[in-house]
C-alpha positions in Angstrom: -4.1 12.2 -28.5 -4.2 8.6 -29.6 -7.5 7.4 -28.3 -9.5 5.4 -30.8 -13.3 5.3 -30.5 -13.0 1.7 -29.4 -10.6 2.7 -26.6 -12.9 5.5 -25.5 -15.9 3.0 -25.5 -13.9 0.6 -23.2 -13.1 3.4 -20.8 -16.6 4.7 -20.8 -18.0 1.2 -20.2 -15.7 0.8 -17.2 -16.6 4.1 -15.7 -20.3 3.4 -16.1 -19.9 0.0 -14.5 -18.5 1.7 -11.3 -21.6 3.9 -11.1 -23.8 0.9 -11.6 -21.9 -1.0 -8.8 -22.3 1.9 -6.4 -26.1 2.1 -7.1 -26.5 -1.7 -6.9 -24.9 -2.0 -3.4 -26.4 1.2 -2.0 -29.3 -0.6 -0.2 -27.0 -3.4 1.2 -24.5 -0.8 2.5 -27.3 1.1 4.3 -28.2 -1.9 6.5 -25.9 -1.0 9.3 -22.5 0.5 10.2 -20.7 -2.9 10.0 -22.2 -3.6 6.5 -21.0 -0.2 5.3 -17.5 -0.2 6.7 -16.6 -3.9 6.8 -19.0 -5.5 4.4 -20.8 -7.1 7.3 -17.7 -9.3 7.9 -19.3 -11.8 5.5 -17.0 -11.5 2.5 -14.8 -14.5 1.8 -11.0 -14.2 2.1 -10.2 -14.6 -1.6 -12.5 -11.7 -2.6 -11.0 -9.5 0.1 -7.5 -10.6 -0.9 -8.2 -9.8 -4.5 -9.6 -6.4 -3.5 -6.6 -5.6 -1.2 -4.2 -6.5 -4.1 -6.2 -4.3 -6.4 -5.9 -1.4 -3.9 -2.1 -1.9 -3.9 -2.0 -2.0 -7.8 -2.1 1.8 -7.8 -1.3 4.0 -10.8 1.2 6.3 -9.0 3.2 3.3 -7.6 3.2 1.5 -11.0 4.5 4.7 -12.8 7.2 4.9 -10.1 8.1 1.2 -10.4 8.3 1.4 -14.2 10.8 4.3 -13.9 12.8 2.3 -11.4 12.9 -0.8 -13.6 14.0 1.3 -16.6 16.9 2.8 -14.6 17.9 0.0 -12.3 16.8 -3.1 -14.2 16.4 -6.3 -12.1 17.9 -4.6 -9.1 14.7 -2.5 -8.9 12.9 -5.4 -7.3 14.5 -4.4 -4.0 13.6 -0.7 -3.9 9.9 -1.3 -3.0 11.2 -2.8 0.3 11.0 0.9 1.3 7.3 0.4 2.0 8.2 -2.5 2.9 6.4 -4.9 0.5 7.4 -7.8 2.7 5.1 -6.6 5.5 2.5 -8.7 3.7 4.6 -11.8 4.6 4.5 -10.9 8.3 0.8 -10.4 8.1 0.3 -13.7 6.3 2.4 -15.7 8.8 0.9 -14.4 12.1 0.0 -10.7 12.4 -3.3 -10.8 10.5 -4.5 -13.4 12.9 -3.5 -11.4 15.9 -5.2 -8.3 14.5 -8.5 -10.0 13.5 -9.0 -11.6 16.9 -9.7 -8.2 18.4 -13.1 -8.1 16.4 -12.6 -4.3 16.1 -13.8 -2.1 13.3 -10.8 0.3 13.2 -7.2 0.5 14.6 -8.4 3.1 17.2 -11.1 0.7 18.4 -8.4 -2.1 18.5 -6.5 0.0 21.1 -9.5 -0.5 23.5 -8.8 -4.2 23.6 -5.1 -3.6 24.3 -5.3 -0.7 26.8 -8.9 -0.7 28.0 -11.6 1.9 27.8 -10.4 4.1 30.7 -7.1 5.0 32.4 -4.1 7.3 31.9 -3.5 8.1 28.2 -6.3 5.9 26.8 -8.2 8.8 25.2 -5.0 10.5 24.1 -3.7 7.2 22.5 -6.9 6.9 20.5 -6.8 10.5 19.4 -3.2 10.2 18.2 -3.9 7.0 16.2 -6.9 8.7 14.6 -4.8 11.7 13.7 -2.1 9.4 12.2 -4.6 7.4 10.3 -6.2 10.5 8.8 -2.8 12.0 8.0 -1.6 8.9 6.2 -5.0 8.4 4.4 -4.9 12.0 3.1 -1.2 11.7 2.1 -2.0 8.5 0.1 -4.9 10.3 -1.6 -2.7 13.2 -2.6 -0.1 10.8 -3.8 -2.6 8.9 -6.0 -4.2 12.1 -7.2 -1.0 13.7 -8.6 -0.1 10.4 -10.3 -3.4 10.2 -12.0 -3.2 13.8 -13.3 0.3 13.3 -14.8 -1.0 10.1 -16.4 -4.1 11.6 -18.0 -2.3 14.7 -19.2 -0.3 12.7 -21.8 -3.4 11.1 -23.3 -5.6 14.2 -23.3 -3.5 17.3 -24.0 -4.9 20.4 -22.4 -4.7 22.3 -25.7 -7.4 20.0 -27.1 -10.0 20.7 -24.5 -9.1 24.1 -23.0 -11.5 25.8 -25.4 -14.4 24.0 -23.8 -13.4 24.9 -20.3 -15.0 28.2 -19.0 -12.0 29.2 -16.8 -8.2 29.5 -17.3 -5.8 26.9 -15.8 -2.1 27.4 -15.2 0.0 24.7 -16.9 1.3 23.3 -13.6 -2.3 22.7 -12.4 -3.6 20.9 -15.5 -2.9 17.4 -13.9 -5.0 18.5 -10.9 -8.0 19.3 -13.0 -7.9 15.8 -14.6 -7.4 14.4 -11.1 -10.6 16.1 -9.8 -12.7 14.7 -12.7 -11.8 11.0 -12.1 -11.8 11.4 -8.3 -15.5 12.2 -8.6 -16.2 8.7 -10.1 -14.2 7.0 -7.3 -16.1 9.1 -4.7 -19.5 8.2 -6.1 -19.3 4.4 -6.1 -17.4 4.0 -2.8 -19.5 6.5 -0.8 -22.8 5.0 -2.0 -21.9 1.3 -1.8 -19.3 1.2 1.0 -17.1 -1.9 1.4 -19.3 -4.1 -0.8 -19.1 -1.9 -3.8 -15.3 -1.3 -3.3 -14.6 -5.1 -3.3 -16.7 -5.8 -6.4 -15.3 -2.7 -8.2 -11.8 -4.0 -7.4 -12.6 -7.5 -8.8 -13.8 -5.9 -12.1 -10.7 -3.8 -12.3 -8.4 -6.8 -11.6 -10.0 -8.8 -14.4 -9.4 -5.9 -16.8 -5.8 -5.5 -15.7 -5.1 -9.2 -16.0 -6.2 -9.4 -19.6 -4.3 -6.2 -20.4 -1.1 -7.2 -18.7 -0.9 -10.6 -20.4 -1.6 -9.0 -23.8 1.2 -6.4 -23.3 3.6 -9.2 -22.1 3.2 -11.0 -25.4 3.8 -7.7 -27.3 7.0 -6.9 -25.3 8.4 -10.4 -25.7 7.7 -10.2 -29.5 9.5 -6.8 -29.8 12.4 -8.2 -27.7 13.0 -11.0 -30.3 13.9 -8.4 -33.0 15.2 -5.5 -30.8 17.9 -6.6 -28.2 18.1 -4.2 -25.2 21.0 -1.8 -25.0 21.5 -1.6 -21.3 24.6 -1.3 -19.0 26.4 -4.4 -17.6 24.6 -5.6 -14.5 21.1 -4.5 -15.6 19.9 -8.1 -16.0 21.1 -9.2 -12.5 19.2 -8.7 -9.3 22.4 -9.1 -7.3 24.6 -6.2 -6.1 27.7 -5.2 -4.1 28.4 -2.1 -2.0 28.0 0.1 -5.1 25.2 0.0 -7.7 27.6 -0.4 -10.6 25.3 0.7 -13.4 26.8 3.2 -15.8 24.5 4.5 -18.5 27.2 6.7 -20.2 27.0 6.4 -24.0 23.7 4.6 -23.8 21.2 7.0 -22.2 23.5 9.3 -20.4 20.6 11.3 -18.7 19.9 8.2 -16.5 23.1 8.7 -14.6 21.7 12.0 -13.3 18.5 10.2 -12.2 20.6 7.6 -10.2 22.6 10.4 -8.5 19.4 12.4 -7.6 17.7 9.2 -6.2 20.7 8.7 -3.9 20.9 4.9 -4.5 24.6 4.8 -5.8 25.8 3.2 -2.5 23.3 0.4 -3.0 24.7 -1.9 -0.3 24.2 0.8 2.4 20.8 1.7 1.0 19.7 -1.9 1.1 20.8 -2.4 4.7 19.0 0.7 5.9 15.9 -0.2 4.0 15.9 -3.8 5.4 16.5 -2.5 9.0 13.6 0.0 8.8 11.5 -2.5 6.9 11.8 -5.3 9.5 10.6 -3.0 12.3 7.8 -1.5 10.1 6.6 -5.1 9.3 6.7 -6.2 12.9 4.6 -3.2 13.9 1.7 -4.6 11.9 -0.4 -2.8 9.3 -0.8 0.9 9.3 -4.4 2.2 9.9 -5.4 2.3 6.2 -7.3 0.2 3.6 -5.0 -2.9 4.4 -6.1 -2.9 8.0 -9.7 -2.4 7.1 -9.6 -5.4 4.8 -8.1 -7.6 7.5 -10.7 -6.5 10.0 -13.4 -7.3 7.4 -12.5 -11.0 7.1 -14.8 -13.7 8.6 -12.2 -15.3 11.0 -8.5 -14.9 12.1 -7.6 -17.9 9.9 -9.2 -16.3 6.8 -7.3 -13.0 7.7 -4.0 -14.9 7.3 -5.2 -16.5 4.0 -6.2 -13.2 2.7 -2.8 -11.6 3.3 -1.1 -14.5 1.7 -3.4 -14.4 -1.3 -2.5 -10.7 -1.9 1.1 -11.7 -2.8 0.0 -14.4 -5.3 -2.7 -12.2 -7.0 -0.7 -9.0 -7.1 2.9 -9.6 -8.0 3.0 -11.7 -11.1 0.4 -9.6 -12.9 1.9 -6.2 -11.8 5.4 -7.1 -12.7 4.4 -8.5 -16.1 3.1 -5.0 -16.8 6.2 -3.3 -15.3 8.8 -5.3 -17.2 6.8 -5.1 -20.5 6.5 -1.3 -20.3 10.2 -1.1 -19.4 11.2 -3.2 -22.4 9.1 -1.1 -24.8 10.4 2.1 -23.1 14.0 1.0 -23.7 13.4 0.0 -27.3 11.6 3.2 -28.3 13.2 5.6 -25.9 14.5 8.0 -28.5 10.9 8.2 -30.0 9.3 9.3 -26.8 9.0 12.8 -25.3 9.6 12.5 -21.5 10.0 16.2 -20.8 7.7 17.7 -18.2 6.2 21.2 -18.2 9.5 22.7 -17.2 11.5 20.9 -19.9 13.2 18.4 -17.6 13.2 14.6 -18.3 10.7 12.9 -16.1 11.2 9.1 -16.1 7.8 8.7 -14.3 6.3 9.6 -17.7 7.6 6.3 -19.4 4.4 4.4 -18.5 1.9 6.8 -20.1 4.2 7.6 -23.0 4.6 3.9 -24.0 0.9 3.3 -23.7 0.1 6.4 -25.8 2.5 5.7 -28.6 3.3 2.0 -29.1 0.3 -0.2 -28.2 -2.6 -1.3 -30.4 -6.2 -0.2 -30.3 -8.2 -2.0 -27.7 -5.2 -2.7 -25.5 -4.8 1.0 -24.9 -8.4 1.2 -23.8 -8.1 -1.8 -21.5 -4.9 -0.5 -19.9 -6.3 3.0 -19.4 -9.5 1.6 -18.0 -7.5 -0.7 -15.7 -5.1 2.0 -14.5 -8.0 4.4 -14.0 -9.6 1.7 -12.0 -6.3 1.2 -10.1 -6.4 4.8 -9.0 -10.1 4.6 -8.1 -9.7 1.4 -6.1 -6.7 2.8 -4.1 -8.5 6.1 -3.6 -11.8 4.5 -2.6 -10.2 2.0 -0.2 -8.2 4.8 1.5 -11.3 7.0 1.7 -13.3 4.1 3.3 -10.6 3.8 6.0 -10.7 7.6 6.6 -14.5 7.5 6.9 -14.3 4.6 9.4 -12.0 6.5 11.7 -14.0 9.8 11.6 -17.5 8.2 11.9 -16.7 5.2 14.2 -14.0 6.8 16.4 -15.0 10.5 16.6 -18.7 10.9 15.6 -20.1 7.8 17.4 -17.8 8.1 20.4 -17.8 11.8 21.2 -20.7 13.4 19.2 -23.7 11.1 18.8 -23.2 7.7 20.5 -26.9 6.9 20.0 -27.0 7.8 16.3 -29.4 5.7 14.3 -28.2 3.6 11.3 -29.7 6.1 8.9 -27.8 9.0 10.6 -24.6 6.9 10.6 -24.8 6.3 6.8 -25.6 10.0 6.1 -22.6 11.0 8.2 -20.5 8.5 6.2 -21.7 10.3 3.0 -20.8 13.8 4.3 -17.4 12.7 5.7 -16.6 11.0 2.4 -17.1 14.2 0.5 -15.1 16.3 3.0 -12.2 13.7 3.0 -12.0 13.7 -0.8 -12.0 17.6 -0.9 -9.1 17.8 1.6 -7.2 15.0 -0.2 -7.6 16.9 -3.5 -6.4 20.2 -1.9 -3.3 18.5 -0.5 -2.6 17.2 -4.0 -2.1 20.7 -5.2 1.0 21.0 -3.0 2.7 17.8 -4.1 5.8 18.3 -6.3 5.9 14.7 -7.7 5.2 11.1 -6.9 8.6 10.2 -5.6 8.8 13.1 -3.1 5.4 12.2 -1.7 6.4 8.6 -1.5 9.6 9.3 0.3 7.8 11.5 2.8 5.2 8.8 3.5 7.5 5.8 3.9 10.6 7.4 5.4 9.2 10.2 7.5 5.6 9.6 8.4 5.9 5.8 8.9 9.2 6.3 10.6 7.4 7.9 13.5 4.7 5.2 13.6 6.9 2.2 14.0 8.3 2.1 17.6 4.9 2.4 19.5 3.3 -0.2 17.3 6.1 -2.8 17.7 5.9 -2.4 21.5 2.0 -2.7 21.7 2.2 -6.3 20.4 5.3 -7.6 22.2 5.7 -5.9 25.7 3.2 -6.3 28.5 4.4 -3.1 30.4 3.7 -0.9 27.4 0.6 1.2 28.1 -1.7 3.8 26.5 0.4 6.7 27.8 3.6 5.2 26.3 1.7 4.7 23.0 0.6 8.3 22.9 4.0 9.8 23.7 5.8 7.4 21.3 3.5 8.2 18.4 3.5 11.9 19.2 7.3 12.1 19.4 7.7 10.0 16.3 5.2 12.0 14.2 6.6 15.4 15.4 10.2 14.3 14.6 9.0 13.0 11.2 7.4 16.4 10.4 10.5 18.3 11.3 12.8 16.0 9.5 10.7 16.2 6.3 11.3 19.9 6.3 15.0 20.1 7.1 16.3 16.9 5.5 16.4 16.4 1.7 14.0 13.7 0.4 16.8 11.3 -0.7 18.4 11.3 2.8 15.3 10.7 4.9 15.8 6.9 5.0 19.3 7.3 6.5 17.9 9.3 9.4 15.4 6.6 10.2 17.5 5.2 13.2 17.4 8.7 14.8 13.6 8.9 14.3 13.1 5.4 15.6 15.3 6.1 18.7 13.4 9.3 19.5 10.0 7.5 19.2 11.3 4.5 21.2 12.5 6.8 24.0 9.1 8.6 24.0 7.4 5.2 24.2 9.4 3.8 27.1 9.5 7.1 29.1 5.8 7.5 28.6 5.1 3.9 29.6 7.1 4.1 32.9 5.7 7.6 33.8 2.2 6.0 34.4 1.0 2.8 36.0 0.7 -0.4 33.9 -2.5 -1.2 32.0 -5.1 -2.9 34.3 -4.3 -6.6 34.6 -7.8 -7.7 33.7 -7.5 -5.9 30.4 -4.0 -7.4 29.8 -5.2 -10.9 30.6 -8.2 -10.6 28.3 -5.9 -9.3 25.5 -3.2 -11.9 26.0 -5.6 -14.9 26.2 -7.6 -13.7 23.2 -4.8 -12.6 20.8 -2.1 -15.0 22.2 1.0 -13.0 21.1 4.6 -14.0 21.7 7.0 -11.6 23.3 7.7 -10.2 26.7 4.4 -11.2 28.4 5.6 -13.4 31.3 3.7 -11.6 34.2 0.5 -11.7 32.2 1.0 -15.3 31.2 1.4 -16.3 34.8 -1.8 -14.4 35.8 -3.7 -16.2 32.9 -2.3 -19.6 33.9 -3.4 -19.0 37.6 -7.0 -18.5 36.3 -6.8 -21.3 33.7 -4.1 -23.9 34.1 -5.0 -25.5 30.7 -4.1 -22.3 28.8 -1.3 -22.8 26.3 1.0 -19.9 25.5 2.1 -19.2 22.0 5.5 -20.8 21.4 5.6 -20.2 17.7 8.1 -17.4 17.5 10.8 -19.5 15.8 8.4 -21.1 13.3 6.8 -17.7 12.5 10.2 -16.1 11.9 11.3 -19.1 9.8 8.1 -18.8 7.7 8.7 -15.0 7.3 12.2 -15.6 5.9 11.2 -18.3 3.4 7.9 -16.4 2.7 10.0 -13.3 1.8 12.1 -15.5 -0.5 8.8 -16.7 -2.2 7.6 -13.1 -2.5 10.9 -12.2 -4.3 10.4 -15.3 -6.6 6.9 -14.2 -7.5 8.2 -10.7 -8.3 11.1 -11.7 -10.5 9.4 -14.7 -12.2 7.3 -12.7 -14.7 10.3 -10.5 -15.4 12.5 -13.5 -16.4 9.5 -14.9 -18.4 9.0 -11.8 -20.5 12.8 -11.2 -20.9 13.2 -14.8 -22.1 15.8 -15.6 -19.4 15.1 -19.3 -19.4 17.7 -20.7 -16.9 17.0 -18.1 -14.2 13.3 -18.7 -14.8 13.6 -22.4 -14.2 15.7 -21.8 -11.0 13.1 -19.4 -9.7 10.3 -21.8 -10.4 12.2 -24.6 -8.6 12.9 -22.4 -5.5 9.3 -21.3 -5.4 8.0 -24.9 -5.6 10.2 -26.0 -2.7 9.1 -23.1 -0.5 5.4 -23.8 -1.3 5.8 -27.4 -0.1 7.5 -26.2 3.1 4.9 -23.6 3.9 2.1 -26.1 3.3 3.5 -27.9 6.4 4.8 -25.1 8.5 2.0 -22.5 7.8 -1.1 -23.7 6.1 -1.6 -26.9 8.1 -1.0 -24.9 11.4 -3.3 -21.9 10.7 -5.7 -22.9 13.5 -3.0 -23.3 16.2 -2.1 -19.8 17.3 
């Protein structure tokens, strides 16, 4: 255990600040339902963007990304397209505006604006999206929970504290005990203060992480000047062919086994499948989690777009400074680290905590630990807030107590928060490791979500029944596939999952009458999507000849392409900077500058148009 009293004091001060924030915003959060769930829709876009970025700066994902960067080098920037990370670009360019125009509080409430309050499949469609939202929220909580436990176990070995614990804990469940302890802090401030305390807590955490990441960047660059990296040919290049082409034999031979188990050797095929899935996942819009809640919390559709764009700027440079710095230190000091897990196998996800625990100075260790604990807490609390919103807003207020007073609503939020945390923690006990949970979320669960949510934006004939059957088919197929298909192969089965869900969506839609034309006209004239909306467009024009349809498809797609290029530049820029790769760094800065100038004209200046 390498925690100096100064480090412990920094961590304690951070944890106490979260309690203070929860207590401070308790009264404001109790004003009404909207204040608790959405911050009263009064928070500015840059605060919400910073908070959303902080939620994405999670501890489990960062441990995973450091292990990827260690193994795959600069090519690791592509692997997070599994989420896909470029969905933020689609949101920034047009989808956040479309979503915010609904003025809804949750994704299930949004469905009312698209399919109406009554009709075939309306109730079923809302139930299935609530079920999906809760399932994905609980999966994310379990994913964060197991990452936190693995992280803390390295800094506080169980042997040092087990004498003070009045019960016995099996070695494989030690991370879960640590996870429960820090989950309680996250639960406290987010349940008491709602969205207000979550956003302020995220801002504090981001400030801590920025200082820590810049500090560790200088340390890594300093070490690199006297310790050149011993890595295989191709490690420093982000470009690739049909095969990965990285051979660690004679350097760190164990890494070859990691590459084989990940299933990324045929990198060209992997990239094509990832991009194919990622495009449709991004066009589907945000999943019903903390990201959607932040978009719905903005003050206007234009601010929703600005918030989504700000997430990329605020998240990527700082996060990848940390990732490349920890990777450099991990490579330099690899033979001095113990990466074995409880079963004696090498676990590359332990690089991040091992480097922090062994090779960083006093003060920086405390800052990084406080920031990474905050990363877990912000992700956990944002996800919990989304789950609370769905249960209270879409179940309790709709089916149990529609006339509940604000006091009863807040009390129910407290109760639901505790229950959601308890279930998320219990699920965490069944998670093998971070990567397996991640693969299930992005390849299986989200694979079943995509088809219905692409069609709801872009096809007028799609109705609530089609949405229900598409979601149900997709989720059921995802559940079965996650059991019978190995984790590393789930991505390659995405076209089958997508086809099944698409078939369920189309058959379900044509099996029942179209959505009421009055509902469709209201949705189309308010949201103004592009796509296959011609009959509705003609009906709206008959009522209002001055109505102007959205003709921005081409410019939106152009902005998405160059926006994704800019996102890649923001990702790789800090990596080149810390590695001292001066020429690639200058080229990256030049490309980014040109893209910013173009987007100023094609996106920023046109935010109010459609």
